[in-house]
RODO-2510 file (C-alpha; in nm, 4 decimals, decimal comma):
residues 123
     n   res          X          Y          Z
     1     t     2,0943     6,7212     4,1331
     2     l     2,1260     6,7766     4,5066
     3     l     2,1256     6,4571     4,7137
     4     l     2,0946     6,4561     5,0915
     5     y     2,2777     6,1891     5,2903
     6     s     2,2108     6,0000     5,6129
     7     a     2,2531     6,1533     5,9577
     8     s     2,5883     5,9773     5,9973
     9     n     2,7176     6,1667     5,6920
    10     s     2,5268     6,4919     5,7176
    11     p     2,5388     6,7723     5,9745
    12     l     2,1746     6,8341     5,8799
    13     g     2,0702     6,4816     5,9827
    14     l     1,8791     6,4154     5,6603
    15     r     1,7820     6,0908     5,4863
    16     r     1,9993     5,8956     5,2430
    17     n     1,7439     5,9322     4,9613
    18     p     1,6581     6,2657     4,8064
    19     g     1,4635     6,4481     5,0747
    20     s     1,1413     6,6369     5,0970
    21     t     1,0914     6,9758     4,9404
    22     l     1,1622     7,1443     5,2759
    23     e     1,4844     6,9467     5,3190
    24     m     1,5931     7,0361     4,9673
    25     r     1,5181     7,4053     5,0275
    26     l     1,7049     7,3967     5,3588
    27     a     2,0104     7,2305     5,2050
    28     a     2,0141     7,4769     4,9152
    29     l     1,9718     7,7668     5,1569
    30     c     2,2595     7,6469     5,3740
    31     l     2,4863     7,6105     5,0716
    32     a     2,3929     7,9577     4,9487
    33     a     2,4442     8,1120     5,2940
    34     l     2,7845     7,9454     5,3254
    35     a     2,8873     8,0719     4,9806
    36     v     2,7840     8,4278     5,0713
    37     a     2,9595     8,4035     5,4088
    38     d     3,2725     8,2759     5,2355
    39     a     3,2636     8,5697     4,9937
    40     l     3,2080     8,8191     5,2759
    41     s     3,4924     8,6823     5,4847
    42     a     3,7422     8,6567     5,1974
    43     q     4,0781     8,8223     5,2397
    44     p     4,0846     9,1844     5,1208
    45     a     4,1899     9,2226     4,7592
    46     a     4,5333     9,3608     4,6849
    47     g     4,5375     9,7374     4,7235
    48     t     4,2449     9,7516     4,9713
    49     k     4,2707     9,8335     5,3376
    50     a     4,3002     9,5374     5,5789
    51     g     4,0309     9,6384     5,8371
    52     a     3,7774     9,7387     5,5767
    53     k     3,4242     9,8147     5,6888
    54     a     3,1927     9,5131     5,7424
    55     k     2,9506     9,4301     5,4633
    56     r     2,5933     9,5483     5,5281
    57     v     2,3155     9,2956     5,4691
    58     l     1,9406     9,3619     5,4804
    59     v     1,7173     9,0606     5,5508
    60     p     1,3456     9,1348     5,5000
    61     i     1,1081     8,9124     5,7013
    62     a     0,7299     8,8749     5,7054
    63     d     0,4579     8,6796     5,8819
    64     g     0,4797     8,3172     5,7665
    65     t     0,8544     8,3270     5,7043
    66     e     1,0298     7,9928     5,7567
    67     e     1,2099     8,0527     6,0852
    68     i     1,4979     7,8180     6,0090
    69     e     1,5699     8,0034     5,6850
    70     v     1,5916     8,3388     5,8624
    71     v     1,7929     8,2189     6,1603
    72     t     2,0362     8,0162     5,9474
    73     v     2,1065     8,2986     5,7051
    74     v     2,1473     8,5594     5,9799
    75     d     2,3698     8,3302     6,1884
    76     v     2,6029     8,2402     5,9008
    77     l     2,6329     8,5998     5,7837
    78     r     2,7020     8,7346     6,1335
    79     r     2,9667     8,4682     6,1898
    80     a     3,1287     8,5874     5,8660
    81     g     3,1463     8,9381     6,0100
    82     a     2,8616     9,0999     5,8200
    83     e     2,6414     9,3666     5,9757
    84     v     2,2958     9,2084     5,9398
    85     v     1,9723     9,4054     5,9794
    86     l     1,6364     9,2256     6,0001
    87     a     1,3589     9,4421     5,8555
    88     s     0,9906     9,3580     5,9009
    89     v     0,7680     9,4141     5,5991
    90     e     0,4629     9,3985     5,8276
    91     e     0,3112     9,6918     6,0187
    92     e     0,4704     9,5627     6,3421
    93     d     0,8385     9,4842     6,3936
    94     r     0,7494     9,1437     6,5405
    95     v     0,6645     8,8736     6,2862
    96     v     0,5087     8,5333     6,3476
    97     c     0,6920     8,2645     6,1525
    98     s     0,5440     7,9560     5,9869
    99     r     0,5624     7,7423     6,3028
   100     g     0,4515     8,0128     6,5455
   101     v     0,8002     8,1323     6,6432
   102     k     0,8051     8,5087     6,6950
   103     i     1,1033     8,7061     6,5677
   104     e     1,1586     9,0711     6,6537
   105     a     1,3012     9,2633     6,3584
   106     d     1,5595     9,5361     6,4071
   107     c     1,3395     9,7830     6,2223
   108     n     1,0553     9,8248     5,9764
   109     i     1,1337     9,8047     5,6057
   110     k     1,0002    10,1614     5,5653
   111     a     1,2886    10,2875     5,7783
   112     v     1,5515    10,1512     5,5389
   113     t     1,3983    10,2130     5,1956
   114     g     1,3474    10,5193     4,9820
   115     r     1,5118    10,8413     5,0900
   116     q     1,5839    10,7072     5,4389
   117     g     1,7575    10,4025     5,2901
   118     k     2,1185    10,3126     5,3442
   119     d     2,3607    10,1478     5,1106
   120     w     2,3384     9,7681     5,1334
   121     d     2,5946     9,5212     5,0040
   122     l     2,3370     9,2418     4,9979
   123     i     1,9585     9,2186     5,0321
***
């Protein structure tokens, strides 16, 4: 069970009682993003080169996406040193998120799938 604590105890500023569905999703997302970032920034394993190539991460986005989920994941992964590419699954590269925020993707999903696709460490 995931409990969210008061603003004085939580960097997310959430209530002491178990929060709303959105708060629960946000907390779970943050924990997952931090775990992935931790894994991506881990010290190279013995026998691997110290300056190894950055991990490549593809983040698909669409109209109606929760903007905080996209921005949080991308921010944490970039801080961990990952090469993050936002790919729109819509016809246009610009998507309109759930609260009206517009995010410009790096490319369209068609450009990075199929025969034109690249190798991704995480999608």
